[in-house]
Structure formats: C-alpha cells, structure tokens
C-alpha positions in Angstrom: 20.0 39.9 -1.4 18.3 36.9 0.3 15.0 36.3 2.0 11.9 38.5 1.9 12.4 42.2 2.3 10.5 44.4 4.7 8.5 45.7 1.8 7.4 42.2 0.9 6.2 41.5 4.5 4.3 44.8 4.7 2.6 44.2 1.4 1.6 40.7 2.4 0.2 42.0 5.7 -1.8 44.7 3.9 -3.3 42.1 1.5 -4.1 39.9 4.5 -6.0 42.7 6.2 -8.0 43.5 3.1 -8.9 39.8 2.7 -7.4 39.5 -0.8 -5.9 36.0 -0.9 -5.0 36.3 -4.6 -3.1 39.5 -4.1 -1.3 38.0 -1.1 -0.3 34.9 -3.1 0.9 37.0 -6.0 2.9 39.2 -3.6 4.5 36.1 -2.0 5.3 34.6 -5.4 7.1 37.7 -6.5 9.2 38.7 -3.5 12.6 40.3 -3.6 14.2 36.9 -2.8 16.7 35.9 -5.5 15.1 32.5 -6.2 12.2 31.2 -8.3 8.6 31.6 -7.2 7.7 29.0 -4.5 5.7 26.0 -5.7 3.0 26.3 -3.0 2.2 29.9 -4.2 2.1 28.8 -7.9 -0.1 25.8 -7.1 -2.5 28.1 -5.2 -2.7 30.5 -8.1 -3.3 27.6 -10.5 -6.2 26.5 -8.3 -7.6 30.0 -8.4 -7.7 30.0 -12.2 -9.9 26.9 -12.1 -12.4 28.5 -9.7 -15.3 30.1 -11.4 -15.8 32.7 -8.7 -12.3 34.0 -9.1 -11.9 37.1 -11.2 -9.3 36.4 -13.9 -8.9 40.1 -14.8 -8.1 40.9 -11.2 -5.5 38.2 -11.1 -3.9 39.4 -14.3 -4.0 43.1 -13.2 -2.2 42.1 -10.0 0.5 40.5 -12.0 0.8 43.5 -14.3 1.2 45.7 -11.2 4.1 43.7 -10.0 5.9 44.2 -13.3 5.8 48.0 -12.7 8.2 47.5 -9.8 11.7 48.9 -10.1 13.5 45.7 -8.9 14.5 43.3 -11.6 13.8 40.4 -9.2 10.2 41.3 -8.7 9.6 42.0 -12.4 11.3 38.8 -13.5 9.3 36.7 -11.0 6.1 38.3 -12.1 6.8 37.3 -15.7 7.7 33.7 -14.5 4.5 33.5 -12.5 2.5 34.6 -15.5 4.2 32.2 -17.8 3.6 29.3 -15.3 -0.1 30.1 -15.2 -0.3 30.3 -19.0 1.2 26.8 -19.2 -0.5 25.0 -16.3 -3.5 27.2 -15.4 -7.0 27.3 -16.8 -7.4 28.4 -20.4 -9.4 31.3 -19.2 -6.3 33.2 -18.3 -4.6 33.0 -21.7 -7.9 33.9 -23.3 -8.1 37.0 -21.2 -4.4 37.9 -21.9 -5.0 37.4 -25.7 -8.0 39.8 -25.6 -6.0 42.7 -24.1 -4.6 45.3 -26.5 -1.3 45.5 -24.5 0.4 43.1 -22.2 3.9 43.7 -20.9 5.4 47.0 -22.0 9.0 46.4 -20.8 11.0 47.2 -23.9 12.8 50.0 -22.0 13.1 48.3 -18.6 16.4 48.8 -16.8 17.3 48.2 -13.2 20.4 50.4 -12.4 20.4 49.9 -8.7 21.1 46.2 -8.3 24.3 44.2 -8.7 22.9 42.1 -11.6 20.5 44.7 -12.8 22.0 45.5 -16.2 22.4 41.8 -17.2 19.0 40.6 -15.9 17.2 43.6 -17.4 18.2 42.4 -20.9 16.7 39.0 -20.3 13.5 40.6 -18.8 13.0 42.5 -22.1 13.5 39.4 -24.2 11.3 37.3 -21.9 8.4 39.8 -22.0 8.5 39.8 -25.8 8.1 36.1 -25.9 5.1 36.2 -23.5 3.5 38.9 -25.7 4.1 36.8 -28.8 2.6 33.7 -27.0 -0.6 35.6 -26.2 -0.7 37.1 -29.8 -0.5 33.6 -31.3 -3.5 32.5 -29.2 -5.4 35.6 -30.4 -4.7 34.7 -34.1 -5.5 31.0 -34.0 -7.5 30.6 -30.8 -5.3 27.7 -29.6 -2.2 27.2 -27.6 0.4 25.4 -29.8 2.0 23.9 -26.7 -1.2 22.2 -25.6 -2.7 21.1 -28.9 -3.3 17.4 -29.7 -0.5 15.8 -31.6 0.0 12.5 -33.5 -1.3 11.2 -36.8 -4.8 12.4 -36.0 -3.5 15.6 -34.4 -4.4 19.2 -35.3 -1.4 20.0 -37.4 -1.3 16.6 -39.2 -5.0 17.0 -40.3 -4.9 20.6 -41.2 -5.7 21.7 -44.8 -3.1 23.3 -47.1 -4.6 26.8 -46.8 -4.6 26.7 -43.0 -1.1 25.2 -42.9 0.3 28.1 -44.9 -1.3 30.6 -42.6 -0.6 28.8 -39.3 3.0 27.8 -39.7 4.4 31.4 -39.9 2.6 32.1 -36.6 4.5 29.2 -35.0 7.7 30.5 -36.5 7.2 33.9 -35.0 6.6 32.5 -31.5 9.6 30.2 -31.8 11.8 33.0 -32.9 10.8 35.1 -29.9 11.6 32.1 -27.6 15.0 31.4 -29.2 15.9 35.1 -29.0 16.3 34.6 -25.2 19.8 33.6 -26.0 21.1 32.7 -22.6 24.6 31.3 -22.3 25.5 28.8 -19.5 27.7 31.3 -17.7 24.7 33.8 -17.6 22.3 31.4 -15.8 23.7 32.3 -12.4 20.7 32.6 -10.1 17.5 30.8 -9.3 15.3 33.4 -11.0 16.7 33.2 -14.5 17.0 29.4 -14.1 13.3 29.2 -13.5 12.5 31.2 -16.6 14.9 29.1 -18.7 13.2 25.9 -17.5 9.8 27.1 -18.6 11.2 28.2 -21.9 12.9 24.8 -22.4 9.5 23.0 -21.9 7.8 25.4 -24.2 10.4 25.0 -26.9 10.0 21.2 -27.0 6.2 21.4 -27.2 6.2 24.3 -29.7 8.7 22.7 -32.0 6.8 19.4 -31.8 3.7 21.1 -33.3 5.9 22.9 -35.8 7.5 19.6 -36.8 4.1 17.9 -37.4 2.9 20.9 -39.5 6.0 20.6 -41.7 5.4 16.9 -42.2 1.9 17.6 -43.3 3.2 20.3 -45.6 5.7 18.0 -47.3 3.1 15.3 -47.8 0.9 17.8 -49.7 3.7 19.7 -51.5 3.7 17.9 -54.9 -0.1 18.4 -55.1 -0.1 22.1 -54.5 -0.5 25.0 -56.9 2.5 27.1 -57.9 1.9 29.9 -55.4 1.3 27.4 -52.6 4.5 25.6 -53.5 6.5 28.8 -53.3 5.2 29.6 -49.8 5.7 26.0 -48.7 9.3 26.0 -49.9 10.0 29.2 -48.0 8.4 27.8 -44.9 10.6 24.6 -45.2 13.8 26.6 -45.6 13.0 28.6 -42.5 12.2 25.4 -40.7 15.7 24.0 -41.3 17.2 27.3 -40.0 15.1 27.2 -36.8 16.0 23.5 -36.2 19.7 24.5 -36.2 19.0 27.3 -33.7 16.9 25.0 -31.5 19.8 22.4 -31.4 22.0 25.2 -30.0 19.4 26.1 -27.4 19.2 22.5 -26.3 23.0 22.3 -26.0 22.8 25.1 -23.5 20.1 23.2 -21.6 22.4 20.2 -21.4 25.3 22.2 -20.2 23.3 23.8 -17.3 22.4 20.4 -15.8 19.2 19.3 -17.6 19.3 15.5 -17.9 20.3 14.3 -21.3 17.4 11.9 -21.3 15.0 14.9 -21.1 16.5 16.4 -24.3 14.9 15.1 -27.5 17.0 14.1 -30.6 16.6 16.3 -33.6 16.8 14.3 -36.9 17.1 16.5 -40.0 15.7 15.5 -43.4 18.2 14.6 -46.1 19.5 17.5 -48.2 18.2 15.8 -51.4 14.7 16.7 -50.3 15.4 20.4 -50.7 16.7 19.8 -54.2 13.6 17.9 -55.1 11.3 20.6 -53.8 13.2 23.3 -55.7 13.2 21.4 -59.0 9.4 20.8 -58.6 8.8 24.5 -58.2 11.0 25.4 -61.1 9.1 22.9 -63.3 5.8 24.6 -62.3 7.3 28.0 -63.2 8.3 26.7 -66.7 12.1 26.7 -66.1 14.2 24.1 -67.7 15.5 21.8 -65.0 16.4 18.1 -64.6 13.1 16.5 -63.7 13.3 13.7 -61.2 11.4 10.5 -61.7 8.3 9.8 -59.7 10.0 6.9 -57.9 13.0 9.0 -56.9 10.8 11.8 -55.7 8.6 9.4 -53.6 11.6 7.7 -52.0 13.2 11.0 -51.1 9.9 12.3 -49.6 9.4 9.1 -47.6 12.9 9.3 -46.2 12.4 12.9 -45.1 9.0 12.2 -43.5 10.5 9.2 -41.6 13.3 11.3 -40.2 11.0 14.1 -39.1 8.6 11.5 -37.6 11.3 10.0 -35.5 11.9 13.5 -34.1 8.2 13.7 -33.3 8.3 10.4 -31.5 11.1 11.7 -29.3 9.0 14.7 -28.4 6.1 12.4 -27.5 8.3 10.4 -25.1 9.2 13.6 -23.4 5.5 14.5 -22.9 4.8 11.1 -21.5 7.7 11.3 -19.0 6.5 14.7 -17.8 2.9 13.4 -17.4 4.2 10.5 -15.3 6.3 12.8 -13.1 3.2 15.0 -12.6 1.2 12.0 -11.5 3.8 10.9 -9.0 3.9 14.4 -7.5 0.2 14.4 -7.2 0.2 11.0 -5.4 2.9 12.3 -3.0 0.8 15.4 -2.2 -2.2 13.1 -1.5 -0.1 10.9 0.8 1.2 14.0 2.7 -2.4 15.3 3.1 -3.4 11.9 4.5 -0.6 12.0 7.0 -1.5 15.5 8.0 -5.2 14.6 8.6 -4.5 11.5 10.6 -1.9 13.2 12.7 -4.5 15.8 13.6 -6.7 12.9 14.7 -4.0 11.3 16.8 -2.9 14.7 18.4 -5.4 14.5 21.2 -5.2 10.8 21.8 -4.0 9.5 25.1 -1.2 6.9 25.4 -3.6 4.2 26.4 -5.9 4.9 23.5 -3.0 4.9 21.1 -1.7 1.5 22.3 -5.3 0.2 22.3 -5.6 1.2 18.7 -2.4 -0.5 17.7 -3.6 -3.6 19.6 -6.8 -3.8 17.7 -5.0 -3.3 14.4 -2.5 -6.0 15.3 -5.2 -8.5 16.1 -7.0 -7.7 12.9 -3.9 -7.4 10.7 -1.1 -9.4 12.4 1.5 -8.4 9.8 1.2 -4.7 10.6 4.7 -3.4 11.1 3.6 -0.5 13.3 1.7 -2.6 15.8 4.7 -4.9 16.3 6.5 -1.9 17.7 3.9 -1.5 20.4 2.4 -5.0 20.6 4.8 -8.0 20.6 4.2 -10.8 18.1 2.2 -13.9 19.1 4.2 -16.2 21.3 6.4 -13.5 22.8 4.1 -13.4 25.9 1.2 -15.6 26.9 -0.7 -12.6 28.2 -1.9 -9.8 25.9 0.5 -6.8 26.1 -2.3 -4.5 26.8 -5.4 -5.1 29.0 -8.2 -3.0 27.6 -10.6 -1.2 29.9 -13.6 -3.2 31.1 -16.0 -0.5 30.1 -17.8 -1.6 27.0 -18.2 0.6 24.0 -21.9 1.6 23.7 -22.8 2.3 20.1 -26.4 2.4 18.8 -25.8 0.1 15.8 -29.5 -0.1 14.9 -29.5 3.7 14.4 -26.3 3.6 12.4 -26.8 0.6 10.2 -30.6 0.4 10.1 -31.8 -3.1 10.7 -28.3 -4.6 10.7 -27.0 -6.2 13.8 -23.9 -5.2 15.6 -20.5 -5.9 14.1 -18.8 -9.3 14.7 -15.2 -8.6 15.4 -14.5 -12.3 15.9 -14.9 -13.0 12.2 -12.6 -10.1 11.5 -9.8 -11.7 13.5 -10.4 -10.0 16.8 -11.7 -11.5 20.1 -14.6 -10.3 22.2 -12.1 -8.5 24.4 -11.1 -6.1 21.6 -14.6 -5.0 21.3 -14.5 -3.5 24.8 -11.7 -1.1 23.9 -12.7 2.4 24.8 -12.0 4.0 21.4 -14.1 6.2 19.1 -15.9 3.9 16.7 -14.7 5.9 13.7 -11.1 5.1 14.5 -11.8 1.4 14.9 -13.5 1.3 11.5 -10.6 3.4 10.0 -7.9 0.9 11.0 -9.6 -1.9 9.1 -12.0 -3.7 11.5 -15.0 -4.6 9.4 -18.3 -3.4 11.0 -20.5 -5.4 8.8 -19.8 -8.6 10.8 -22.1 -9.8 13.6 -21.7 -11.5 16.9 -24.3 -13.6 18.9 -24.6 -14.7 22.5 -24.5 -18.5 23.2 -27.8 -20.1 22.7 -29.4 -17.4 20.6 -30.8 -17.9 17.1 -30.2 -15.3 14.4 -33.4 -14.1 12.7 -32.7 -14.2 9.0 -35.9 -12.8 7.9 -36.7 -15.9 5.8 -39.2 -18.7 6.2 -39.4 -21.6 8.8 -38.1 -19.5 11.7 -39.7 -19.7 15.2 -40.0 -17.3 18.0 -37.9 -18.1 21.1 -40.1 -19.3 24.0 -37.4 -18.9 26.5 -34.2 -16.9 26.6 -31.1 -19.1 26.8 -28.7 -16.2 27.2 -26.4 -16.8 30.1 -25.9 -13.8 32.2 -22.9 -13.4 34.4 -22.2 -10.9 37.2 -21.5 -7.4 36.0 -17.8 -6.8 35.9 -16.4 -4.3 38.3 -14.9 -1.2 36.8 -11.2 -0.9 37.5 -10.1 1.9 39.8 -9.5 5.2 38.0 -5.9 5.8 37.0 -4.3 9.0 35.8 -3.6 9.0 32.1 -1.3 11.6 30.6 -2.6 13.3 27.5 -0.2 14.3 24.8 -0.8 17.2 22.5 0.4 17.2 18.9 3.6 19.0 19.9 4.6 17.0 23.0 3.5 13.6 21.7 6.4 11.2 22.0 8.5 10.9 18.8 8.1 7.1 18.9 4.3 7.4 18.6 4.5 10.0 15.8 6.9 7.8 13.9 4.6 4.8 14.4 1.6 6.8 13.2 3.4 7.7 10.0 4.2 4.1 9.4 0.7 3.1 10.4 -0.6 5.3 7.6 1.8 3.9 5.0 0.7 0.3 5.7 -3.0 1.1 4.8 
C-alpha cells in the first residue's frame, strides 16, 4: 500500500469545496500512505493552534473522527498527529484534551483486513493509552511535565515535600504508559510506527528528566521528613530505580533502530548504599533496632547519590540544547527558502536585458559579487563595459519619496552616472544594495545645506548638453518563470545567498 488512496483524494476535495482548511490538512496528514505524516501538514496544524480565530474543539474533533477509521494506518497517523500537536502546538490544545471526559477509546481496536493489521493494532492500543495518560496528567497538575522548567531553580527542584509526594506518582504513571509501548527493533518495520517511536523517545527523555529532578529534591528532604512521609518517599525511590532500568532498555532499542548514540543520554544510578541508608533511617523512626549510621556517613552517601543523579540531569539538558539548536537551524533554512521563492517571483517577469543590467549595477556596487562575475567580467577583462545600459533615464520623484532629501548619489556608492540610467524598477536597485540616501550634483552647483552663510545663486552654471538620441527599438525576449534560462535561475539563487 503506497501513496494516497482514492478515498483520501475524494475527502481532500470535499474539504476544499467546503472551505475547511483545517479538515483538509488533517485529512492529508492522516492518509492511507504507509509513512509518517508529512511535515508541511504538521507545521500548518501547529500554526493553526497558535491562531486565536481557530476553533481548537473543531480541530480535536476532526482528529477524533479520523481515529474512527477502520484502517490501522489512518488511526495510527491520527494519533501521531495528535501527539505532535500536544508536543509542539499551543497549550490550548492539551488544555482542551485534558478537559474532555474521554479521549481515545481504542482498547478494542483491531484491523483484520490489512497485512500488518494485527501487529500494528497492538501498538495503536498502547499508544492511545499513553496519550490518554498524558492528558490526564495535565488535568491533575495543570502542567506538561515535558515542557516544565528544569534546573536548580526548576519546578521539581523547588517543590515542597507535600507536593512532591503527590506529583511524583503522576509522573510514574505517565512514564509507565510510555514504556509499555514495548517495541522491539524487528517490529519497527514501517514509517508510521517509526514516527510514533521517535515522539515517544523525545517524550521519554523530557519526562524522565523531570522525574529525576523530583527524586533529587525528594532525597535532599528525606532525612527531615516525618515517618509517614519517609515511608512514601522510600516507596517512590524504589519505583524510581525500577523505572530507570526499564528506561535503559527502551533507550537500547532506540540505539539499535538507528538513533545517534550522541542523542541518547547516559543514565547514572545512585550507589546501592543509599537505599540501605534510607531503609535504616525509616526503621529508626519506626522504633526498630537497627545499626544507626553516623551523620557523616549518611551525608557522604547522600551527596554521592545526588551527584550521580545530577550528572544524569546534565545529560538530559545537553539533549534539550541540541534539539533547540536543530530547530533554530531548520527555521533559518525555511526563511532562506522563502526568500528564494519571493525573489524568484520578482525575477520571473524580468527580461534578459533587465536581468543583466541588475547584475551590472550590483557588480559596480559590490565588485566581489560572485553572481555578477558570471554575467559581467571582472575589471581589466575588457576596456568597455560589458553591457551598455539604455539611454533613457530613470524618472523617479525623489522629493515625493524622501521628502526634502535630494536624489541618491550612486557615485558615492561605487557606481558611475551611467548606472543611474539603467531602466530598472527603483525597488530592485535599492534591493541589491545601492544606497539611495547618497546625493549627486551637477558641475558648478552649490548644495543648500539649510545652515547659515549660504547665498542664492544669481546665475545658473549648469552646463547643458544636447539631448541624447534614443537608440532604435530592439526586440527583447521575455522569459517567464518556467522558460527562464537555467543559468539565470542559478545565478539568481547565488545572488540571494550573497546578500
């Protein structure tokens, strides 16, 4: 099964006719094609979550409708799209999902008609349980654990003992639902389940980072707790050690399926002596006869454990920084691509003479421009300019554009008077770098500065020459965007990159 099905195309056409762009994007993101949702559709839906005039309930209901499909591909991709929006979309979406009484009711889902239907249906049921648990966690604590502030002054490190004992079990439940996905390397056989596994991998790192910081705070407060609090804290710490072991197995699977080892954090476990110290302290509070550790021994054991867990937290922080840097690079690439698209649209209706004239102006203004050297030879290659600009002068009302400022002086910008006669749109000349704030004067004229000690001219000293004759008209071939010569399109792209 590959490509969009007829059903997908018909559904997209129906949404186009009704004018529902959100429904159309959801439909295209959840097609029958056995691959992950396309990035352009996910980016559009993320943008929609940030728009205040977009109905979040309508977006969520559209995703829920796609999970009612009988195909495991459509249902799986609908869950992936929902998870992606919960991670990178506006918080309004997860707030709405947390406010609903029911989310995904897929405990009995089974696709019997597809080749991989039985195997993938199992992972769909597990994946939906995790998304339900993720929304439930937000309902209980009103915060997404994967997005909360971390560090010494983070949320979990500054939380009180009472809140810690109530919050850490919620993180444990969400982490259990994530690790219950239990995918082996030989089961990650298509792009759909691989996309879901990557989102779970990112969530596991961020979720366990918050879990780790909460346990560090819990250990630092342990020896000052009451007896009941110590009992709960000891139970939380034992469960933490068990989940750390399960997470390490999950990360081994991630490494085997091709995730870079540099993207996988190192998990450092606390020394086993810490668990013995915690149990002996609880036994002493309960009145049992045990060997009491000295204060120095207890303090050194606690410091060693906190140091080990803190190193794990630093590893998680490096992963977050790397992901932020990657997102920034992707955003810069998108902006550059948009710039290329806009400028190609400007150049699409330009004639050959206008294009060469533009390169000539840019070369005279910026001689090191690599693009212009492909159209205009470097100085010394020819005594004559490679392009004779038209004699018709460019008529621009500079007073109307710049107020009282005079006309630009292209000579100070590195261009001669000849370049000012090039028959180009003024916006293009300004765009390539010629500075319009300069001024030029005729010989014998005095510039009025607006200051003192200036005198009116009693006689004009401007020398007038005969009006130049216009050259005979010559046919110029126009190139549309599609039939523009490849050399020019390549040069335009390089022209953009040099700015």
